[in-house]
N, C-alpha and C positions, 0 to 999 in steps of 0.2 A: 430632600425631595428621596426618592429610593433610588432613582436612574443615578444620581451621584455615587450612591454605593455599589451600584451594579458594575459601572464602568472600574472599578478597583478590583474585579473578578474575573477571571479570565475563563472563558469558555473551552477552550482547547486544554489549557492546564488542571480543569475540574474535572473532565473527564477522564485524562490521566491519572489523576489521583484515585477516581473513584476506582478504575481499573487495575489500580497496585495496590489495593488494601490487601490485606493478607489475613491468614486465620484470626492471629493473635490480636488484629484491630477489631474483629469482629467480637470476638471473646471479650476485648476489654470493654466495648461498647455495651454490650449485653450484661456486664457486671456493674455498669453504673446506674445508679438511680435519675441521675441527670445527665443528659445527652447535650451534644454540642453539635454543630454540622458535620463536622468531621466523624463523629459517630455514627450519625444518620448515613453519610456517603460507605461507611464500611456496612451497615445493615442493608444497603441497596445493592451493594457490589456482589457479583459472582461468586466472592468468597463468604459470603452468607449464605449461600442456598444451601449446603447442607445443615444449617442450622434454624431451616425454616419451622420446624415443629415445636422447638423451645422458643422462639421469635412468637409463634403462634400462643404459648403459653403465657407468655409474659404479656402480651398484648390484651388476651382476655383477662388478666389479673389488673391489669392497669384500666381497663375500661370499666368493668365491675366495680373498680375502687372508687370511681370517680362518677360513672353514669347509672351504676346499678343495672337491673336487667329492666333495661327499658329501649324504647327505639320511638323517636322524635319523628311524626308523620308529618308530610308537606306535598300540597300538590301545584302543579305548574299551571298557570294558564298565561296560552299564547295571544297576545290583544291584536298583535298584527304579523303579518309576514312580509311588510312591505319594507325595503331597505336599500340603501345606497351604496353600498360596500359590494366589493368584489371579492369576498374571499374563497378562495378554489375550491374548497372541501364543503362548501355549506348550500343545501338547498334553497336557501334565500338568495343566493346571488343576484345581484341585480342584473345581469345578463339572462338570468335562467327565465325562458318564457313561461309562464305560470300565472295565475289568476291570484292577483293580490287582494288582498282583505285587511280592511281596518275596522274593528268592532264599534260600533256605536254605544252611546251610553246604554240603549235599553238593551242591546245585545249583550254588552258586557254583564248587564243585572242578571239576565237570562243565564248567562254564563255560572255565575254565581250561585244561584238559587238549584242551577241543575247538579254544581259539585256537592252541595250541601245533602243534596238526595244519595249520594254515592257511598258518604260515609260522614262522621262528625268532624272533618278537615276545620282546623282552626289558623294552620299556619300555610298562609298561600303566598305563592311567588307569581309575580306579574311578568312576562317576559315578552319583550318587543324586537322586531328588526331595529337598525340603526337609521332612524329617517325622522330626524330633529323639525321637518317642517309640518310633515303628516300628523307626526305622533311625538310629540316633544314633551318640555315639562309639563305645560298645562293639561293636555292629554293624560299624561301619567298621575298628574295630581288629582284630575277627576277620575280616573280609575279606584286612585287610593280612596276619595271619598266615596263612591258607592260602596267599596267593599267593607266600610267600618262596621254597618248593619248585620254582617255575615260571618267575618274572620278577625280576629283577634290581634294576630302576628302578620304584619304585611312585609314581604320582601319584594326587590325588583329587579330583574337582570334585564337591564337595557344599556343604552351607549353611555360611555363615561362623560359625566357632569363636572359643572364648575362646582367651587365650595358653596357658594349660593344657592346653587340650584337643588344640591344635596338637601341644604339646611331647608329651603323652601317646602321639598316635599318630608322631610322630617314632621314639620308642623302640620303636614297633611297626615299623619300615621303613621308614616313609613318606618320601620325596625330594622332593617337589614337591608343590604346591597350583595349582590353576587355579580364578581364580573370575573370572566378567563383572561389570563394575560394570553393564551393559545400557545405561545412558546417565549421563552425568555433570551432566544438567541438572535439578537439584535440584526445580525449580519445577513441571514435568512429571513427575517419577520414581514419583509416587503414579497418575497417571492410567493407568500400564500395570501398576502393582504397588499394587492398592488394598487387600488384606488380606492377613494372614500375616507371617511373619518377615522375607519381602523387602520388605516395604513399608516397610521402617526403614532408610532411604538414608543416614544417617550408621554405624549399624551395620557396614550391607555395605564403605561407602566405606574404614571404619578397620580393617575387616578384614586388609588388606594389611598393615598396622602389626602387627598381631598375630601374622601370620604371620613377618613378619622377627624381631619379638621373641620367638618361639618357636624361631628357628634353624633354621627352612625352607630345605632348600638351594636350591630353586628356586619361585619365583613366576610364574607366568603370569596375564596380565591383557588385557582385551579391551573392546569395547565391541560391542554387539547393533547392526549398520547397518539402518537401516529405520525406528527410532523418532523420532529427531530430526536435525537437519542435522548430515550424517556430519562434515563439516570441522571444525566446532566441537568436535565430541565426541573424535574423536581427538586433536585437540590437547589437551585436557584431560588425555587419557591420556598424553599426550607429558609434560606439566607431572609428571602423578604419576609417571611411569616415573624422572625426573630428581629427583625427591625421595627414591623409594625406593633408588636407585642410591647416593646421598649417603647417605641416614641407613643403608641395610643393604646396604653395600659388598662383604661377603662373598657375598651371595646373588647367584645367576644370575637373569635374568629372560626371558622368552618375551611375546611380543604375537599377537595374532590378531583377524580383523577378520569375524567370520561376518557372512554376508548372510541378513537375516531371510527365513524362508519363511512363508507362509499357516500358522496352526494346523491340525491335523489335522480339525477340526469348522469349518473354512473360515471362521470368526467373525472374524479381524482378519487386515488387509490394512495391508501396510508402508506408512508416511507417506513414507516416502522411498527411493528408486530410486538405488542405484549401479551403472553400469556397468562392464562388463569392465575399460574401458580407465580409467577412475576407479579402480578396485581395485587396477589394475596402476600407477598413478602414485601411491597411496597406498601400495603395497608398496616402490616404490623410494624414495619419499621418507623412510620409516621407516628402511630401510637405510642412506640417507647422512647421516641422525641419528644412528644409531645401529649402528656397524660390528659390534657385539659382541653384540645382542638376538636371540633366536631369533626367527624370523618362522614362525608355524605354519599349514597351509591344511587345512582337514578336509576329509572327503569330499562337504561341502555343495556343492564345486565342481565344475564338470564335469572330465570327464579333460582333454581338448583344453588347457584355461584352466591346469590344474594343472601338466601336463606344460610347459607353456611358462615357467610361473612358479619351475619348479623349477631353471632354468638362470639365473634372474633375481635370486634374492633369499630366495626361501623355503629353510628350512633345515630344518623337523621336517613331517612328514606324517603324517596316519593312511592307514590301508588297509583295505578291506573290512569295513569297520565297518557294526556293526547298532546300532540307538539304540533297542531295545526290551530290556527284561529277558529271559533267557532265549533271545536271539535265535541265540547260535551254537551252541546243543546241540538246536536241534529242541525246544525245550521250545514247548507252543502259542504261538503268537505274539500279543503283547500289543500294545495300541497306540503306534507310534514316536511319540518326541519330534520328530522331524523325518526328512524322507525324505532320503534320501543323493542324490545326482547321480553321481558316481564309483563305479559299480556293481561295477568290475573286482575279480578278485579279488587279491589281496596278491602272487601271485607274478607275476601280468600286470602290476602297477604296478613290482614289482622288475625285471622284463623292461623295460619302457618307460624305466625310470630308467637301465639298465646301456646301452641303447641308445644313450642321449644323452650316455656318458660319466660318468655320477654315481654312485656307489658307494651303495647303500643300507645303512645302520648300523643292525643291529636291537638293539645292545648298545652304549652310549655311557655307560654310569655303572655303577658296582659299589658295595656295601654298603661296602667294604673303605675307600674313598675317605672314609668318614665319619669314620674311626678313624687318626687320626694318631699 
């Protein structure tokens, strides 16, 4: 389990390493065709800031070589905002006074139909709060079954599950799982997740191993930038990515770097701010570190920044996202988990990508690929 590996890595020593990287370390990393985590640390360090244009060119080269001029498009669907956790930064916080919604089967199907009217989406991400009693594995399995006539690639972003539960959902058509560790700093983890299932750091961390053991085809990972020192957090994620790739080598991986927004109730402000330039540097560093990993940007980012990064390293994007349950089919709007910055319609995102010479890919996976 990765928790055993993480205990061998000091947060404080890693932070010190990153900030002690030199110009020579950066140039050495840029000269290599295969980078290790030490090189990644150099590329995200302050010492690499003068090389950001060089990094951008290299990131574009590797992205074109591996993915071509394409962008995989997906859409998230929030099935419920009911949650038993107390994450201090989240609009779905259990103590937040708000209307809680759990979509019924009929409402879910109406959401699917509404999404299909927006654009030819085939990649669907089903999202829930963490409420295993009201919206557990059986509920998610039903939502997957209902999605099969409408979408060819089904992913979930839900509470961490047991191996056998992931395996059960695979049998219901699940292709991928996305889970954000939020932060790898175990010492401070409970400050942000004081109660609820999510407060168990090790259970969440080792969820990725359970996904791999269950044979999940695609695993997405990420840290929530705004909680802790971002350079250290993403370095821990790089260690985690390498571990997973070595242990579950048949699996496809993706990464995401969501920037925190204040919760809807305005109670929590980010501890750390990452600028557009620093996020670009991180994106380039990740592409140079790993030529094959999918790098995903959500509609949290603004249109101009997303368009620029689409040419330089990002390979997967959401579009026309609604972050409240029932948001696509004009049900009474409930509280959003976060407010999107890119409010363009999917067809507008498609047009912008095509104008840049990038082909949006609405379907890049098929159930038949799972049956050889």
